[in-house]
MMTF fields as JSON, N, C-alpha, C and O atoms, coordinates in Angstrom:
{
  "mmtfVersion": "1.0.0",
  "mmtfProducer": "UNKNOWN",
  "numBonds": 287,
  "numAtoms": 288,
  "numGroups": 72,
  "numChains": 1,
  "numModels": 1,
  "chainsPerModel": [1],
  "groupsPerChain": [72],
  "chainIdList": ["A"],
  "bondAtomList": [4, 2, 8, 6, 12, 10, 16, 14, 20, 18, 24, 22, 28, 26, 32, 30, 36, 34, 40, 38, 44, 42, 48, 46, 52, 50, 56, 54, 60, 58, 64, 62, 68, 66, 72, 70, 76, 74, 80, 78, 84, 82, 88, 86, 92, 90, 96, 94, 100, 98, 104, 102, 108, 106, 112, 110, 116, 114, 120, 118, 124, 122, 128, 126, 132, 130, 136, 134, 140, 138, 144, 142, 148, 146, 152, 150, 156, 154, 160, 158, 164, 162, 168, 166, 172, 170, 176, 174, 180, 178, 184, 182, 188, 186, 192, 190, 196, 194, 200, 198, 204, 202, 208, 206, 212, 210, 216, 214, 220, 218, 224, 222, 228, 226, 232, 230, 236, 234, 240, 238, 244, 242, 248, 246, 252, 250, 256, 254, 260, 258, 264, 262, 268, 266, 272, 270, 276, 274, 280, 278, 284, 282],
  "bondOrderList": [1, 1, 1, 1, 1, 1, 1, 1, 1, 1, 1, 1, 1, 1, 1, 1, 1, 1, 1, 1, 1, 1, 1, 1, 1, 1, 1, 1, 1, 1, 1, 1, 1, 1, 1, 1, 1, 1, 1, 1, 1, 1, 1, 1, 1, 1, 1, 1, 1, 1, 1, 1, 1, 1, 1, 1, 1, 1, 1, 1, 1, 1, 1, 1, 1, 1, 1, 1, 1, 1, 1],
  "groupList": [{"groupName": "UNK", "atomNameList": ["N", "CA", "C", "O"], "elementList": ["N", "C", "C", "O"], "formalChargeList": [0, 0, 0, 0], "bondAtomList": [1, 0, 2, 1, 3, 2], "bondOrderList": [1, 1, 2], "singleLetterCode": "X", "chemCompType": "L-PEPTIDE LINKING"}],
  "groupTypeList": [0, 0, 0, 0, 0, 0, 0, 0, 0, 0, 0, 0, 0, 0, 0, 0, 0, 0, 0, 0, 0, 0, 0, 0, 0, 0, 0, 0, 0, 0, 0, 0, 0, 0, 0, 0, 0, 0, 0, 0, 0, 0, 0, 0, 0, 0, 0, 0, 0, 0, 0, 0, 0, 0, 0, 0, 0, 0, 0, 0, 0, 0, 0, 0, 0, 0, 0, 0, 0, 0, 0, 0],
  "groupIdList": [1, 2, 3, 4, 5, 6, 7, 8, 9, 10, 11, 12, 13, 14, 15, 16, 17, 18, 19, 20, 21, 22, 23, 24, 25, 26, 27, 28, 29, 30, 31, 32, 33, 34, 35, 36, 37, 38, 39, 40, 41, 42, 43, 44, 45, 46, 47, 48, 49, 50, 51, 52, 53, 54, 55, 56, 57, 58, 59, 60, 61, 62, 63, 64, 65, 66, 67, 68, 69, 70, 71, 72],
  "secStructList": [7, 7, 7, 6, 6, 2, 2, 2, 2, 2, 2, 2, 2, 6, 6, 1, 7, 2, 2, 2, 2, 2, 2, 2, 2, 2, 2, 2, 2, 2, 2, 2, 2, 2, 1, 6, 6, 1, 1, 6, 6, 2, 2, 2, 2, 2, 2, 2, 2, 2, 2, 2, 2, 2, 2, 2, 7, 7, 7, 7, 7, 7, 7, 1, 1, 7, 7, 7, 7, 7, 7, 7],
  "xCoordList": [-19.747, -19.657, -18.877, -19.208, -17.85, -17.065, -17.88, -18.749, -17.58, -18.256, -17.789, -16.593, -18.704, -18.291, -17.452, -16.813, -17.452, -16.666, -15.243, -14.273, -15.126, -13.803, -13.04, -11.817, -13.723, -13.043, -11.971, -10.871, -12.224, -11.165, -9.978, -8.829, -10.264, -9.181, -8.315, -7.087, -8.951, -8.192, -7.468, -6.398, -8.034, -7.347, -6.057, -5.033, -6.111, -4.896, -3.879, -2.689, -4.356, -3.452, -2.811, -1.714, -3.479, -2.916, -1.687, -0.921, -1.478, -0.298, 0.909, 1.994, 0.732, 1.841, 2.763, 2.33, 4.032, 4.964, 4.692, 4.003, 5.243, 4.952, 5.296, 4.466, 6.496, 6.8, 5.843, 5.431, 5.493, 4.58, 3.174, 2.514, 2.725, 1.408, 1.363, 0.354, 2.451, 2.534, 2.447, 1.754, 3.144, 3.105, 1.712, 1.232, 1.073, -0.262, -1.253, -2.106, -1.135, -2.024, -1.805, -2.767, -0.551, -0.243, -0.754, -1.289, -0.592, -1.074, -2.597, -3.143, -3.281, -4.742, -5.209, -6.192, -4.51, -4.874, -4.701, -5.575, -3.576, -3.354, -4.383, -4.864, -4.72, -5.732, -7.085, -7.84, -7.393, -8.68, -8.72, -9.781, -7.584, -7.537, -7.621, -8.318, -6.908, -6.885, -8.235, -8.718, -8.832, -10.106, -11.064, -11.087, -11.851, -12.748, -13.756, -14.332, -13.955, -14.911, -14.661, -15.592, -13.406, -13.063, -13.102, -13.576, -12.602, -12.603, -13.724, -13.715, -14.687, -15.769, -15.221, -14.328, -15.744, -15.375, -13.922, -13.357, -13.316, -11.915, -11.756, -10.74, -12.74, -12.647, -12.642, -11.875, -13.498, -13.535, -12.233, -11.717, -11.708, -10.432, -9.304, -8.439, -9.306, -8.261, -8.323, -7.283, -9.514, -9.635, -9.091, -8.357, -9.45, -8.942, -7.441, -6.752, -6.93, -5.486, -4.727, -3.619, -5.304, -4.673, -4.593, -3.601, -5.642, -5.626, -4.552, -3.837, -4.441, -3.408, -2.012, -1.104, -1.838, -0.535, -0.146, 0.983, -1.079, -0.773, -0.522, 0.306, -1.223, -1.025, 0.324, 0.918, 0.816, 2.072, 3.284, 4.414, 3.073, 4.166, 4.74, 4.074, 5.956, 6.592, 8.074, 8.642, 8.678, 10.108, 10.852, 10.445, 11.935, 12.788, 13.626, 14.253, 13.635, 14.401, 15.844, 16.125, 16.727, 18.132, 18.303, 17.583, 19.229, 19.438, 19.902, 20.78, 19.303, 19.635, 20.901, 21.435, 21.381, 22.599, 23.799, 23.903, 24.697, 25.876, 26.794, 26.844, 27.513, 28.425, 29.565, 29.929, 30.136, 31.246, 32.469, 32.702, 33.237, 34.435, 35.461, 35.58, 36.183, 37.211, 38.457, 38.823, 39.107, 40.327, 41.474, 41.569, 42.327, 43.469, 44.728, 45.78],
  "yCoordList": [0.677, 2.095, 2.271, 1.645, 3.111, 3.315, 4.015, 4.842, 3.668, 4.284, 5.732, 6.001, 6.669, 8.063, 8.296, 9.34, 7.349, 7.495, 6.972, 7.628, 5.798, 5.181, 5.621, 5.486, 6.144, 6.533, 7.608, 7.453, 8.682, 9.677, 9.122, 9.485, 8.252, 7.662, 6.764, 6.823, 5.924, 5.053, 5.851, 5.444, 6.98, 7.854, 8.406, 8.467, 8.811, 9.288, 8.165, 8.353, 7.004, 5.88, 5.371, 4.812, 5.556, 5.078, 5.869, 5.41, 7.046, 7.852, 7.531, 8.066, 6.666, 6.308, 5.297, 4.511, 5.326, 4.328, 2.984, 2.915, 1.922, 0.581, 0.393, -0.137, 0.807, 0.567, 1.295, 0.738, 2.524, 3.271, 2.678, 2.57, 2.3, 1.675, 0.357, 0.032, -0.399, -1.658, -1.416, -2.15, -0.394, -0.079, 0.375, -0.033, 1.21, 1.687, 0.523, 0.423, -0.357, -1.518, -2.448, -2.939, -2.689, -3.541, -2.957, -3.68, -1.657, -1.011, -1.081, -1.356, -0.832, -0.909, -2.334, -2.551, -3.306, -4.711, -5.093, -5.733, -4.701, -5.02, -4.344, -4.947, -3.097, -2.404, -3.084, -3.178, -3.555, -4.226, -5.593, -6.024, -6.276, -7.585, -7.429, -8.191, -6.437, -6.231, -5.754, -6.249, -4.798, -4.231, -4.313, -3.405, -5.38, -5.538, -4.391, -3.954, -3.923, -2.86, -1.573, -0.818, -1.331, -0.067, 1.077, 2.172, 0.815, 1.81, 1.443, 0.346, 2.342, 2.016, 1.798, 2.522, 0.825, 0.49, 0.034, 0.109, -0.428, -0.863, -2.072, -2.201, -2.952, -4.127, -3.738, -4.291, -2.784, -2.327, -1.614, -1.781, -0.824, -0.15, -1.16, -0.99, -2.21, -3.23, -3.95, -4.255, -4.222, -4.854, -3.932, -4.375, -2.666, -1.707, -1.529, -1.443, -1.474, -1.302, -2.546, -2.439, -3.715, -4.935, -4.929, -5.371, -4.425, -4.304, -3.321, -3.575, -2.202, -1.216, -1.79, -1.521, -2.579, -3.207, -4.141, -4.101, -4.97, -5.894, -5.156, -5.589, -4.054, -3.289, -2.57, -2.391, -2.156, -1.41, -2.303, -1.816, -3.586, -4.518, -4.975, -5.676, -4.584, -4.983, -5.173, -4.633, -5.939, -6.168, -4.965, -4.355, -4.637, -3.56, -4.096, -5.149, -3.381, -3.813, -3.345, -2.271, -4.169, -3.789, -2.741, -2.775, -1.823, -0.826, -1.517, -2.38, -1.126, -1.762, -1.192, -1.764, -0.082, 0.529, -0.124, -0.09, -0.715, -1.345, -0.258, 0.85, -0.57, 0.404, 0.688, -0.178, 1.892, 2.213, 1.337, 0.953, 1.025, 0.182, 0.936, 2.159, 0.187, 0.805, 1.08, 0.266, 2.229, 2.555, 1.619, 1.181, 1.327, 0.438, 1.198, 0.596],
  "zCoordList": [-7.413, -7.134, -5.838, -4.831, -5.847, -4.631, -3.537, -3.814, -2.334, -1.196, -1.053, -1.167, -0.806, -0.649, 0.607, 0.74, 1.51, 2.739, 2.53, 2.91, 1.929, 1.802, 0.555, 0.517, -0.469, -1.715, -1.493, -2.024, -0.745, -0.535, 0.259, 0.007, 1.207, 2.008, 1.141, 1.215, 0.311, -0.577, -1.654, -2.106, -2.071, -3.02, -2.436, -3.118, -1.164, -0.495, -0.337, -0.589, 0.081, 0.311, -0.979, -0.944, -2.111, -3.377, -3.789, -4.636, -3.211, -3.541, -2.666, -2.891, -1.674, -0.797, -1.472, -2.315, -1.093, -1.609, -0.935, 0.082, -1.517, -1.014, 0.462, 1.2, 0.936, 2.367, 3.308, 4.325, 2.977, 3.854, 3.816, 4.849, 2.637, 2.52, 3.284, 3.909, 3.234, 3.969, 5.475, 6.18, 5.971, 7.405, 7.848, 8.905, 7.047, 7.404, 7.398, 8.28, 6.395, 6.322, 7.51, 8.1, 7.862, 9.011, 10.314, 11.155, 10.485, 11.713, 11.81, 12.879, 10.69, 10.707, 10.957, 11.666, 10.381, 10.6, 12.07, 12.654, 12.664, 14.08, 14.98, 15.939, 14.671, 15.467, 15.325, 16.292, 14.127, 13.904, 14.585, 15.036, 14.666, 15.326, 16.843, 17.514, 17.379, 18.831, 19.366, 20.384, 18.678, 19.11, 17.92, 17.089, 17.825, 16.677, 16.562, 17.558, 15.355, 15.025, 15.807, 16.087, 16.156, 16.821, 15.809, 16.114, 14.607, 13.541, 12.567, 12.008, 12.356, 11.424, 10.01, 9.571, 9.318, 7.946, 7.814, 6.723, 8.886, 8.823, 7.91, 7.227, 7.891, 7.026, 5.554, 4.766, 5.18, 3.8, 3.436, 2.331, 4.365, 4.113, 3.947, 3.088, 4.764, 4.654, 3.307, 2.722, 2.817, 1.504, 0.409, -0.475, 0.47, -0.513, -0.414, -1.431, 0.81, 0.997, 0.553, 0.027, 0.755, 0.248, -1.267, -1.847, -1.908, -3.363, -3.812, -4.78, -3.109, -3.441, -3.233, -4.019, -2.175, -1.924, -3.065, -3.554, -3.479, -4.563, -5.873, -6.675, -6.099, -7.331, -7.337, -8.401, -6.165, -6.131, -5.912, -5.924, -5.716, -5.462, -6.792, -7.554, -7.066, -8.315, -8.07, -7.12, -8.932, -8.806, -9.347, -10.336, -8.693, -9.175, -10.32, -10.201, -11.413, -12.57, -12.427, -11.896, -12.907, -12.952, -14.045, -15.044, -13.88, -14.931, -16.222, -16.196, -17.34, -18.605, -19.228, -20.179, -18.709, -19.24, -18.544, -17.318, -19.327, -18.684, -18.121, -18.655, -17.053, -16.48, -17.446, -18.242, -17.388, -18.299, -18.011, -16.865, -19.038, -18.817, -17.972, -18.049, -17.181, -16.345, -17.197, -18.045, -16.967, -17.743, -17.347, -16.2, -18.306, -18.067, -17.829, -17.612]
}
């Protein structure tokens, strides 16, 4: 069962694009390492954000439509 405190935060974070989510996760991780337990539930948020990062990490596909031929 999701925590009523962290569920809305993770819901918001799940809508972020990969680069922004990566930056927010990195900033929270650095803040948690520098000042332990400064942010309540930071460890739980980091676990959820890591899951979101892995879920949103995918390879960009090349376009399947070939480019038009150049005129001669």
